[in-house]
C-alpha positions in Angstrom: -14.5 29.6 -118.5 -16.3 32.8 -118.1 -12.6 35.0 -118.3 -12.2 33.9 -121.7 -15.8 35.0 -122.8 -15.3 37.7 -125.3 -18.7 39.7 -124.6 -18.5 39.4 -120.9 -21.8 41.3 -120.3 -24.0 39.1 -122.5 -23.9 35.4 -120.9 -26.0 32.6 -122.5 -29.5 31.8 -121.1 -31.3 28.7 -120.9 -34.1 30.8 -122.6 -31.7 31.5 -125.4 -30.5 28.2 -125.8 -33.9 26.3 -125.9 -35.2 28.8 -128.8 -31.8 28.1 -130.6 -32.3 24.4 -130.3 -36.2 24.5 -131.7 -34.7 25.8 -134.7 -31.8 23.8 -135.0 -34.3 20.7 -135.1 -36.5 21.8 -137.6 -33.3 22.5 -140.0 -31.7 19.5 -139.1 -34.5 17.1 -139.9 -36.7 19.0 -142.7 -33.3 20.7 -144.5 -30.3 19.0 -143.6 -31.3 15.1 -143.2 -32.7 15.4 -147.0 -29.2 16.3 -148.1 -27.6 14.0 -146.2 -29.6 11.2 -147.5 -28.9 12.4 -151.0 -24.8 11.7 -150.3 -25.9 8.2 -150.3 -27.2 8.6 -154.1 -24.1 11.0 -155.4 -21.7 8.6 -153.8 -23.7 5.7 -155.7 -24.1 7.6 -159.1 -20.2 8.7 -159.0 -19.1 5.2 -157.7 -17.4 6.9 -154.8 -15.3 3.8 -152.9 -15.7 3.4 -149.5 -13.3 0.3 -148.7 -10.1 0.6 -146.7 -7.8 -0.3 -149.3 -8.7 2.7 -151.6 -8.9 5.1 -148.4 -6.7 8.3 -149.2 -3.6 8.7 -147.1 -4.0 11.4 -144.0 -2.3 14.1 -145.7 -4.2 13.9 -148.6 -7.4 14.0 -146.8 -6.0 17.3 -144.8 -4.8 18.9 -147.9 -8.6 18.3 -149.4 -10.2 19.4 -146.4 -8.1 22.4 -146.6 -9.2 23.0 -150.2 -12.7 22.5 -149.4 -12.4 25.2 -146.5 -10.7 27.6 -149.1 -13.7 27.2 -151.4 -16.3 27.0 -149.0 -14.8 30.2 -147.5 -15.1 32.4 -150.6 -18.6 31.1 -151.2 -19.6 32.1 -147.9 -17.9 35.5 -148.0 -19.9 36.6 -150.8 -23.3 35.2 -150.3 -22.8 36.2 -146.6 -22.3 40.1 -147.4 -25.2 39.9 -150.1 -27.4 38.4 -147.5 -26.6 41.6 -145.4 -28.2 44.0 -147.9 -30.6 46.0 -146.6 -33.2 45.2 -149.3 -32.9 41.4 -148.1 -31.3 41.2 -144.8 -34.8 41.5 -142.6 -36.3 38.6 -144.9 -33.6 35.8 -144.0 -30.2 36.5 -142.6 -32.0 38.6 -139.6 -32.7 35.4 -138.1 -29.1 34.2 -137.7 -28.3 37.8 -135.8 -31.2 37.8 -133.2 -28.1 36.9 -130.8 -25.6 39.5 -130.7 -23.5 37.5 -128.2 -23.3 34.1 -130.3 -22.9 30.4 -128.5 -21.6 27.3 -130.2 -25.0 25.9 -130.7 -26.3 28.8 -132.4 -23.5 28.4 -135.3 -26.5 26.6 -137.4 -29.3 28.8 -136.0 -30.6 30.4 -139.4 -33.7 30.9 -141.6 -34.3 27.6 -143.6 -33.3 29.7 -146.7 -30.0 30.6 -145.4 -29.1 27.1 -144.4 -29.5 26.1 -148.2 -27.8 29.3 -149.8 -24.7 29.1 -147.4 -24.5 25.6 -146.9 -24.4 25.0 -150.7 -21.0 26.3 -150.4 -20.2 23.1 -148.0 -21.1 20.8 -150.8 -19.0 22.5 -153.7 -16.1 21.3 -152.1 -17.2 17.6 -152.1 -18.3 17.9 -155.5 -14.5 18.7 -156.7 -12.6 16.7 -154.1 -14.5 13.7 -153.1 -12.9 10.3 -154.0 -13.7 8.3 -150.7 -16.7 8.2 -148.5 -14.2 9.0 -145.5 -13.6 12.3 -147.1 -17.0 13.2 -146.4 -16.9 12.3 -142.8 -13.5 14.3 -142.4 -14.8 17.6 -144.3 -18.2 17.2 -142.0 -15.8 17.0 -139.0 -13.5 20.2 -139.7 -16.3 22.3 -140.9 -18.5 21.8 -137.8 -15.4 22.1 -135.7 -14.7 25.6 -137.5 -18.5 27.1 -137.2 -18.9 26.3 -133.7 -15.5 27.6 -132.4 -16.0 31.0 -134.4 -19.6 31.2 -132.9 -18.5 30.0 -129.3 -18.1 33.5 -127.7 -15.0 32.4 -126.2 -11.6 33.2 -127.1 -9.6 30.1 -125.7 -6.0 30.7 -125.2 -4.7 27.0 -126.0 -6.8 26.6 -129.4 -5.1 24.4 -131.8 -7.0 26.0 -134.8 -5.3 29.3 -134.2 -2.0 27.5 -135.7 -4.0 27.7 -139.0 -2.6 30.6 -141.1 -5.1 33.5 -141.5 -7.7 31.8 -139.4 -10.4 34.0 -138.3 -11.3 32.7 -134.9 -14.0 33.6 -132.4 -12.9 37.3 -132.1 -13.1 37.8 -135.4 -16.7 36.4 -135.9 -18.0 37.4 -132.5 -17.2 41.3 -133.9 -19.4 40.5 -136.7 -22.6 39.7 -134.4 -21.8 42.5 -132.2 -21.7 45.0 -135.0 -23.6 43.7 -137.7 -21.3 44.9 -140.5 -17.6 43.4 -141.7 -15.9 40.5 -141.2 -18.2 38.3 -143.6 -15.9 35.3 -144.1 -16.3 32.3 -142.4 -12.9 30.7 -141.9 -10.0 33.1 -143.3 -9.5 36.6 -142.9 -7.8 37.7 -146.5 -11.3 38.4 -148.3 -12.2 40.8 -145.5 -8.7 42.2 -145.9 -8.8 42.5 -149.8 -12.1 44.1 -149.8 -11.7 46.4 -146.5 -14.5 44.9 -144.6 -12.5 44.6 -141.8 -11.7 48.2 -141.5 -14.2 48.6 -138.4 -12.9 45.5 -136.6 -9.4 46.4 -137.1 -10.2 49.8 -135.5 -12.2 48.3 -132.9 -9.0 46.1 -132.0 -6.8 49.2 -132.2 -9.1 51.0 -129.8 -9.0 48.3 -127.3 -5.2 48.1 -127.5 -4.8 51.9 -126.6 -7.2 51.7 -123.9 -5.1 48.5 -122.5 -2.0 50.4 -122.7 -3.6 53.5 -120.4 -4.4 51.1 -117.7 -1.1 49.9 -117.4 0.5 53.1 -118.0 
């Protein structure tokens, strides 16, 4: 697997992983768990069905999850970019950037306030699309798969997520951790392309391509 690691010179260590895990446990039990428990009251209040007979078709679930990803991606781009503002970066988002070379578990390593701020985008799609409890689980799985993939630190050649149009992927977000500037979106590339915040990434890729071409020559 090491040959697929993006930042070859920055391997993961048990010390880093243990530090990451301790923060994750705090966020999961004291920030995320209350929100997850709150979904019960959400489903009860809005009378969200959970029976097999009312379960939506698989393609409806897929379309809803895609809609949630588009909404979350837009929220993440603008709020994430705001968290990088020099006046507030060191107070909140700096925690997430303690790891220059990300690894899967680090996807949720963040300041508790960031967990709430960026995590809010996850719930917007639920408010818009939720028509069955199974949709909640489907969207949770999709979002976790995506965020772990882009934080994995590995660019695997056979990755089904790369079949999704405009999917950012691990290299795109890995550059954000390495460079700190640009590539602010979570899932797709269009917001960074529209606002030009992927310019340094494009230049970096072009430079790497030229160096590869020289080696071949």
